[in-house]
Residue frames as a rotation matrix with the C-alpha (Angstrom) as fourth column:
MET 1
-0.091 0.992 0.091 19.75
-0.781 -0.014 -0.625 -4.82
-0.618 -0.128 0.776 -1.06
SER 2
-0.825 -0.268 0.498 19.16
-0.015 0.891 0.455 -8.35
-0.565 0.368 -0.739 -2.27
GLU 3
-0.184 0.844 0.503 15.59
0.937 0.306 -0.171 -7.80
-0.298 0.440 -0.847 -3.39
GLU 4
-0.966 -0.118 0.228 14.67
0.207 -0.884 0.418 -4.91
0.152 0.451 0.879 -5.64
LEU 5
-0.390 0.877 -0.282 11.50
-0.042 -0.323 -0.946 -2.90
-0.920 -0.357 0.163 -5.20
ASP 6
-0.065 0.489 0.870 8.94
0.947 0.306 -0.101 -3.29
-0.316 0.817 -0.482 -7.96
ARG 7
-0.879 -0.396 -0.267 9.69
0.301 -0.893 0.333 -0.12
-0.371 0.213 0.904 -9.94
LEU 8
-0.608 0.723 0.328 6.27
0.341 -0.135 0.930 -0.23
0.717 0.677 -0.164 -11.57
ILE 9
0.408 0.793 -0.452 4.47
0.747 -0.006 0.665 0.04
0.524 -0.609 -0.595 -8.22
HIS 10
-0.219 -0.605 -0.766 7.09
0.946 -0.322 -0.016 2.24
-0.237 -0.728 0.643 -6.55
GLU 11
-0.823 -0.009 0.568 6.00
0.268 -0.888 0.374 5.31
0.501 0.460 0.733 -8.55
ARG 12
-0.932 0.360 -0.031 3.71
-0.126 -0.404 -0.906 7.39
-0.339 -0.841 0.422 -6.34
MET 13
-0.280 0.893 -0.352 0.64
-0.953 -0.302 -0.008 7.52
-0.113 0.334 0.936 -8.59
ARG 14
-0.108 0.220 -0.969 0.74
-0.470 0.848 0.245 3.82
0.876 0.482 0.012 -9.45
LEU 15
-0.891 -0.192 -0.411 1.21
0.272 0.499 -0.823 2.90
0.363 -0.845 -0.392 -5.79
GLY 16
-0.747 0.665 0.011 -1.85
-0.507 -0.558 -0.657 5.02
-0.430 -0.496 0.754 -5.06
ILE 17
-0.109 0.719 -0.687 -3.88
-0.922 0.186 0.341 3.24
0.372 0.670 0.642 -7.72
VAL 18
-0.279 -0.017 -0.960 -3.07
-0.028 1.000 -0.010 -0.29
0.960 0.024 -0.279 -6.56
SER 19
-0.981 -0.080 -0.178 -3.47
0.176 0.037 -0.984 0.68
0.086 -0.996 -0.022 -2.90
ALA 20
-0.531 0.846 -0.048 -6.90
-0.796 -0.518 -0.314 2.20
-0.290 -0.128 0.948 -3.52
LEU 21
0.084 0.569 -0.818 -7.94
-0.787 0.541 0.296 -0.89
0.611 0.620 0.493 -5.47
ALA 22
-0.676 -0.322 -0.662 -6.69
0.143 0.825 -0.547 -3.18
0.723 -0.465 -0.512 -2.72
ALA 23
-0.947 0.322 -0.007 -9.03
-0.089 -0.283 -0.955 -1.37
-0.309 -0.904 0.297 -0.32
GLU 24
0.021 0.972 -0.235 -12.05
-0.673 -0.160 -0.722 -1.40
-0.740 0.174 0.650 -2.67
GLU 25
0.078 0.049 0.996 -13.08
0.388 0.918 -0.075 -4.26
-0.918 0.393 0.053 -4.95
ARG 26
-0.183 -0.118 0.976 -13.58
0.975 -0.151 0.164 -1.89
0.128 0.982 0.142 -7.88
LEU 27
-0.105 0.105 -0.989 -13.44
0.350 -0.927 -0.136 1.83
-0.931 -0.361 0.061 -8.49
SER 28
0.762 0.384 0.521 -14.59
0.628 -0.245 -0.738 4.02
-0.155 0.890 -0.428 -11.35
PHE 29
-0.112 -0.787 0.607 -12.25
0.828 -0.412 -0.381 6.36
0.550 0.460 0.697 -13.19
GLY 30
0.222 0.296 0.929 -13.93
-0.098 -0.941 0.323 9.31
0.970 -0.163 -0.180 -11.47
ASP 31
0.990 0.138 -0.034 -13.57
0.008 0.182 0.983 7.75
0.142 -0.973 0.179 -8.02
LEU 32
0.389 -0.917 -0.083 -9.86
0.914 0.373 0.161 7.03
-0.116 -0.138 0.984 -8.55
LYS 33
-0.122 -0.398 0.909 -9.30
0.575 -0.775 -0.262 10.50
0.809 0.491 0.324 -9.94
ALA 34
0.572 0.427 0.701 -10.91
-0.291 -0.693 0.659 12.06
0.767 -0.580 -0.272 -6.86
ILE 35
0.952 -0.231 -0.203 -9.09
0.294 0.492 0.819 9.80
-0.089 -0.839 0.537 -4.39
LEU 36
0.174 -0.977 0.124 -5.70
0.965 0.194 0.178 10.47
-0.198 0.089 0.976 -5.99
LYS 37
0.617 0.147 -0.773 -6.39
0.157 -0.986 -0.062 14.15
-0.771 -0.083 -0.631 -6.73
THR 38
-0.549 -0.818 0.170 -4.97
0.252 0.032 0.967 13.88
-0.797 0.574 0.189 -10.24
THR 39
-0.263 0.402 -0.877 -5.82
-0.822 -0.569 -0.014 14.77
-0.505 0.717 0.480 -13.81
ASP 40
0.787 0.608 0.105 -7.55
-0.419 0.653 -0.631 12.59
-0.452 0.452 0.769 -16.40
GLY 41
0.651 -0.576 -0.495 -4.37
-0.501 0.163 -0.850 12.28
0.570 0.801 -0.182 -18.45
ASN 42
-0.342 -0.825 0.450 -2.12
-0.892 0.134 -0.433 11.42
0.297 -0.549 -0.781 -15.52
LEU 43
-0.007 0.425 0.905 -4.49
-0.655 0.682 -0.325 8.73
-0.755 -0.596 0.274 -14.25
SER 44
0.891 0.404 -0.206 -4.92
-0.402 0.494 -0.771 7.29
-0.210 0.770 0.603 -17.75
VAL 45
0.296 -0.869 -0.396 -1.18
-0.691 0.092 -0.717 7.01
0.660 0.486 -0.573 -18.37
HIS 46
-0.567 -0.566 0.598 -0.44
-0.823 0.358 -0.441 5.29
0.035 -0.742 -0.669 -15.06
ALA 47
0.229 0.724 0.651 -3.47
-0.593 0.634 -0.496 3.01
-0.772 -0.272 0.575 -15.22
ARG 48
0.824 0.050 -0.565 -2.43
-0.538 0.382 -0.751 1.88
0.178 0.923 0.342 -18.70
LYS 49
-0.207 -0.969 -0.136 1.03
-0.773 0.247 -0.585 0.89
0.600 -0.016 -0.800 -17.43
LEU 50
-0.538 0.076 0.840 -0.54
-0.693 0.527 -0.492 -1.15
-0.480 -0.846 -0.231 -14.63
GLU 51
0.596 0.798 0.085 -3.00
-0.549 0.483 -0.682 -2.72
-0.585 0.360 0.727 -17.05
ASN 52
0.544 -0.460 -0.701 -0.22
-0.672 0.261 -0.693 -3.65
0.501 0.849 -0.167 -19.49
ALA 53
-0.582 -0.791 0.188 1.64
-0.724 0.397 -0.564 -5.34
0.372 -0.464 -0.804 -16.63
GLY 54
-0.220 0.595 -0.773 -1.48
0.142 0.804 0.578 -7.32
0.965 0.018 -0.261 -15.70
TYR 55
-0.941 -0.199 -0.272 -1.77
0.295 -0.092 -0.951 -5.63
0.164 -0.976 0.145 -12.29
ILE 56
-0.505 0.834 -0.221 -5.20
-0.280 -0.400 -0.873 -4.11
-0.817 -0.379 0.435 -12.89
LYS 57
-0.581 0.467 0.667 -8.17
0.800 0.477 0.363 -4.98
-0.149 0.745 -0.651 -15.06
VAL 58
-0.823 0.318 -0.470 -10.09
-0.329 -0.942 -0.061 -2.28
-0.463 0.104 0.880 -16.90
GLU 59
-0.452 0.766 0.456 -13.75
0.841 0.537 -0.070 -2.66
-0.298 0.352 -0.887 -17.76
LYS 60
-0.935 0.162 -0.314 -15.42
-0.249 -0.932 0.262 -0.16
-0.251 0.323 0.912 -20.06
GLY 61
-0.504 0.839 0.205 -19.13
0.863 0.485 0.140 0.11
0.018 0.248 -0.969 -20.47
PHE 62
-0.617 0.407 0.673 -22.05
-0.064 -0.879 0.473 2.48
0.784 0.249 0.568 -20.27
GLU 63
-0.557 0.539 -0.632 -24.26
0.807 0.169 -0.566 3.63
-0.198 -0.825 -0.530 -17.43
ASP 64
0.330 0.791 -0.515 -27.29
0.465 -0.612 -0.640 5.74
-0.822 -0.028 -0.569 -18.29
ARG 65
0.846 0.016 0.534 -25.86
0.531 -0.123 -0.838 6.13
0.052 0.992 -0.113 -21.80
LYS 66
0.721 -0.683 0.113 -22.64
-0.688 -0.726 0.001 7.62
0.081 -0.078 -0.994 -20.44
PRO 67
0.287 -0.701 -0.653 -19.29
-0.079 0.662 -0.745 5.89
0.955 0.265 0.134 -20.80
LYS 68
0.774 -0.076 0.629 -18.06
-0.633 -0.041 0.773 4.32
-0.033 -0.996 -0.080 -17.57
THR 69
0.131 -0.815 -0.565 -14.61
-0.250 0.524 -0.814 2.92
0.959 0.248 -0.135 -16.90
GLU 70
0.847 0.129 0.516 -14.01
-0.532 0.169 0.830 0.75
0.020 -0.977 0.211 -13.85
TYR 71
-0.073 -0.950 -0.305 -10.82
-0.629 0.281 -0.725 -0.72
0.774 0.139 -0.618 -12.47
CYS 72
0.924 0.213 0.318 -10.08
-0.383 0.521 0.763 -3.68
-0.003 -0.827 0.563 -10.25
LEU 73
-0.041 -0.974 0.224 -6.90
-0.968 0.094 0.231 -5.22
-0.246 -0.208 -0.947 -8.91
THR 74
0.487 0.129 -0.864 -5.96
-0.507 0.847 -0.159 -8.58
0.711 0.516 0.478 -10.45
PRO 75
0.979 -0.191 -0.069 -4.53
0.178 0.648 0.741 -11.45
-0.097 -0.737 0.668 -8.42
THR 76
0.221 -0.941 0.255 -1.15
0.879 0.078 -0.471 -10.64
0.423 0.328 0.844 -10.03
GLY 77
-0.015 -0.162 0.987 -1.49
-0.034 -0.986 -0.163 -7.02
0.999 -0.036 0.010 -8.93
ARG 78
0.843 0.369 0.392 -2.51
-0.405 -0.045 0.913 -8.00
0.354 -0.928 0.111 -5.40
ARG 79
0.773 -0.613 -0.162 0.52
0.629 0.709 0.318 -10.29
-0.080 -0.348 0.934 -5.11
ALA 80
-0.018 -0.797 0.604 2.84
0.686 -0.450 -0.572 -7.59
0.727 0.404 0.555 -6.49
LEU 81
0.282 0.195 0.939 1.49
-0.408 -0.862 0.302 -5.13
0.868 -0.469 -0.163 -3.91
GLU 82
0.996 0.077 0.039 1.94
-0.071 0.468 0.881 -7.67
0.049 -0.880 0.472 -1.10
LEU 83
0.429 -0.903 0.010 5.56
0.892 0.422 -0.162 -8.28
0.143 0.078 0.987 -2.16
TYR 84
-0.057 -0.403 0.914 6.17
0.292 -0.882 -0.371 -4.53
0.955 0.245 0.168 -2.41
ILE 85
0.624 0.371 0.688 4.75
-0.504 -0.481 0.717 -3.88
0.597 -0.794 -0.113 1.06
ASN 86
0.943 -0.304 -0.136 6.76
0.319 0.710 0.628 -6.74
-0.094 -0.635 0.767 2.55
ARG 87
0.126 -0.947 0.297 9.97
0.893 -0.023 -0.450 -5.43
0.433 0.322 0.842 0.97
MET 88
0.040 -0.057 0.998 9.28
-0.101 -0.993 -0.053 -1.87
0.994 -0.099 -0.046 2.15
ASP 89
0.906 0.326 0.270 8.57
-0.311 0.079 0.947 -3.21
0.288 -0.942 0.173 5.65
ALA 90
0.667 -0.727 -0.163 11.90
0.744 0.641 0.189 -5.07
-0.033 -0.248 0.968 5.64
LEU 91
-0.096 -0.714 0.694 13.72
0.621 -0.588 -0.518 -1.94
0.778 0.381 0.500 4.49
LEU 92
0.354 0.313 0.881 12.09
-0.407 -0.797 0.447 0.14
0.842 -0.517 -0.154 7.23
ASN 93
0.998 -0.015 -0.057 13.01
0.056 0.517 0.854 -2.46
0.017 -0.856 0.517 9.84
GLU 94
0.284 -0.955 0.082 16.62
0.925 0.250 -0.287 -2.42
0.254 0.157 0.954 8.62
ALA 95
-0.113 -0.284 0.952 16.66
0.174 -0.949 -0.263 1.37
0.978 0.136 0.157 8.88
ARG 96
0.748 0.445 0.493 15.19
-0.408 -0.278 0.870 1.28
0.524 -0.851 -0.026 12.40
GLU 97
0.856 -0.468 -0.219 17.82
0.511 0.700 0.499 -1.23
-0.080 -0.539 0.839 13.50
ALA 98
-0.013 -0.888 0.460 20.59
0.819 -0.273 -0.504 0.88
0.573 0.370 0.731 11.99
LEU 99
0.131 0.137 0.982 19.30
-0.215 -0.963 0.163 3.96
0.968 -0.233 -0.097 13.82
GLU 100
0.953 0.270 0.138 19.15
-0.200 0.218 0.955 2.09
0.228 -0.938 0.261 17.09
ARG 101
0.561 -0.810 -0.171 22.80
0.825 0.564 0.033 1.07
0.069 -0.159 0.985 16.70
THR 102
-0.174 -0.663 0.728 23.93
0.559 -0.675 -0.481 4.67
0.811 0.324 0.488 16.33
C-alpha cells in the first residue's frame, strides 16, 4: 500500500463526524450526538482531535441564554475526507480485482 489512510479520519466516530459535516454545512453538538448515537464525552473527545488537526471548526455561543456549540467542516477537513474516500475507493477496487482473479 503506497498511500496510507488518514488514521485520524479512519476511526469510526471521527469518520462519522466529518461525513455528517460534509453533508450539512453546520451541525450543533446535539444534532451530531443524535446522528452518531454517542455520548457527550465520546463526541467531545473525538471532535477535539478533529479540531486540533484543523479538520473542523467549533463555534460556541448562546441561544435563548443556553450554551450552543456548532461544528463545521473546514476546507482542510473536506480535502482530508476527499483523499480518504479516494484511497478507500482505490483499496476496494483492488480487492474487487483480486477477487475476480480467484
